[in-house]
C-alpha positions in Angstrom: 155.8 78.4 142.1 157.8 80.4 139.6 160.1 77.7 139.3 157.3 75.6 138.3 155.4 78.2 136.0 159.2 78.7 134.3 159.5 74.8 133.6 156.1 74.2 132.3 154.3 77.7 131.0 157.2 78.9 129.4 158.2 76.1 127.1 154.5 76.7 125.8 154.8 80.4 125.3 158.1 80.5 123.8 156.4 80.7 120.2 154.0 83.5 121.3 157.1 85.6 122.5 158.9 84.9 119.0 155.7 86.0 116.7 155.5 89.3 119.1 159.3 89.7 118.2 158.6 89.0 114.8 155.8 91.4 114.7 158.0 94.0 116.1 160.9 94.1 113.8 158.6 94.2 111.2 157.2 97.4 111.8 160.9 98.8 111.9 161.9 96.8 108.6 162.3 98.7 105.4 163.5 96.5 103.1 166.1 93.8 103.2 169.6 94.6 104.2 173.1 92.5 103.8 174.5 93.1 107.2 175.9 90.1 108.8 177.0 89.4 112.5 180.5 88.3 112.9 180.3 85.6 116.1 183.4 86.1 118.2 185.2 83.1 118.9 183.4 80.9 116.3 181.9 78.4 118.7 180.5 75.5 117.7 177.1 75.2 116.2 174.3 73.6 118.5 173.0 69.9 117.4 170.2 70.0 114.6 168.3 66.9 114.4 164.7 67.6 112.9 162.3 66.1 110.4 162.5 67.6 106.6 159.5 68.4 104.8 159.1 64.9 103.4 159.1 63.1 107.0 162.4 62.1 106.5 165.1 62.8 109.4 168.1 64.9 108.9 171.2 66.4 110.9 173.9 69.0 110.8 176.2 66.0 110.3 175.0 65.1 107.0 176.3 68.4 105.9 179.3 68.3 107.4 182.5 69.9 105.2 180.0 72.4 104.0 179.0 75.7 104.3 175.7 75.9 106.5 173.3 78.6 106.1 170.9 77.7 108.8 167.5 80.1 108.6 164.8 80.0 111.3 161.2 81.0 109.7 157.7 80.7 110.0 155.1 81.0 107.4 153.1 83.9 109.3 156.2 86.2 109.8 156.2 88.6 106.7 159.6 89.7 107.2 160.9 85.7 107.2 158.4 85.3 103.7 160.0 88.0 101.7 163.8 86.8 102.9 162.9 82.9 101.4 163.3 84.1 97.8 167.1 85.3 98.4 167.8 82.0 100.3 166.6 80.0 97.2 169.0 82.3 94.9 171.5 81.8 97.2 171.3 78.0 97.0 171.1 78.1 93.3 174.3 80.4 93.1 176.7 77.9 95.0 177.5 74.2 94.0 175.2 71.9 96.8 178.3 70.2 97.6 180.0 73.1 99.0 177.0 75.1 100.3 173.8 74.1 102.0 170.7 76.4 103.2 168.5 74.6 105.7 165.4 76.7 106.4 164.1 75.5 110.0 160.6 76.2 110.1 159.2 77.0 113.7 156.2 75.6 115.5 153.8 74.9 112.3 152.6 71.6 111.1 154.1 69.9 108.3 150.8 70.2 106.6 150.6 74.0 106.9 154.6 74.4 105.6 153.5 71.9 102.7 151.0 74.0 101.4 152.9 77.5 101.9 155.8 75.6 99.6 153.7 74.4 97.3 152.1 77.8 96.8 155.4 79.8 97.3 156.6 81.8 94.1 159.6 81.4 93.3 159.8 77.9 94.3 162.2 77.2 97.2 164.8 75.4 96.5 166.3 74.9 99.7 166.4 71.9 102.2 163.2 72.8 104.9 163.5 71.3 108.1 160.6 71.1 110.8 160.9 72.1 114.4 157.4 71.8 115.7 158.3 72.6 119.5 161.2 74.9 121.3 162.8 72.0 122.4 163.5 71.0 118.9 165.8 73.9 118.9 167.6 73.9 122.2 170.9 75.4 122.1 170.2 78.0 119.1 169.7 81.2 120.7 166.6 82.5 118.8 165.9 85.5 119.5 163.2 86.8 116.8 162.4 85.6 113.4 163.8 85.3 110.9 167.1 84.2 112.2 169.7 82.8 110.5 173.5 81.3 111.1 176.3 80.7 108.9 178.4 78.0 109.6 181.7 77.1 108.4 183.1 73.7 107.0 183.9 72.5 110.7 180.5 73.4 111.9 181.6 76.5 113.9 179.4 79.7 113.6 181.1 82.5 111.7 178.2 84.9 111.2 174.7 85.5 112.5 171.8 87.7 111.2 168.8 89.0 113.0 166.0 90.3 110.8 165.7 89.7 107.2 168.3 89.9 105.1 169.4 89.8 101.2 171.1 86.7 100.9 171.9 87.2 97.3 173.7 90.3 97.9 177.0 90.1 96.9 178.6 91.1 100.5 176.9 88.0 102.0 177.9 85.9 98.8 181.7 87.1 99.0 182.0 86.3 102.7 180.2 82.9 101.7 182.5 82.2 98.9 185.4 83.0 101.5 184.2 80.2 103.9 183.8 78.0 100.9 187.6 78.7 99.6 188.9 78.3 103.3 190.9 75.1 103.9 188.7 73.0 106.5 
């Protein structure tokens, strides 16, 4: 009986757990941080094949040979919303042929996300992808929102970040620049 519940009900409630974790983190958050966690062994990133906000299919493969920042977020998550301008600033600072910022929205409809983006100031300048169900991000270890991963040019996960970060902080930019400068 327990196994049946885990297979049928657990996926339905996964986003609820993420919401609770996000809200509990919000209570602890006192502004944006810049600390990143190094991922030992630089494992290969899980695949990611999602539609973008315009309904076009996108894949991590499309961004190969670039440093990729993958950020998981939601419109109802205040720490996520607080972090978005710094992701846009990061994308603006780097050449788009070298760095790609992908904002993966979790569990919301295209219409909801589009309305949010249209009204957001300053404008969001990075790629927004949609993951309406937990199965869409299978293989990514999402513990809470926001959560981010920084991938090197070969698709290995170099850094992870749990909670809101200031992606325009000089220390984060320095680490990303080092990945850009590193030969593939």
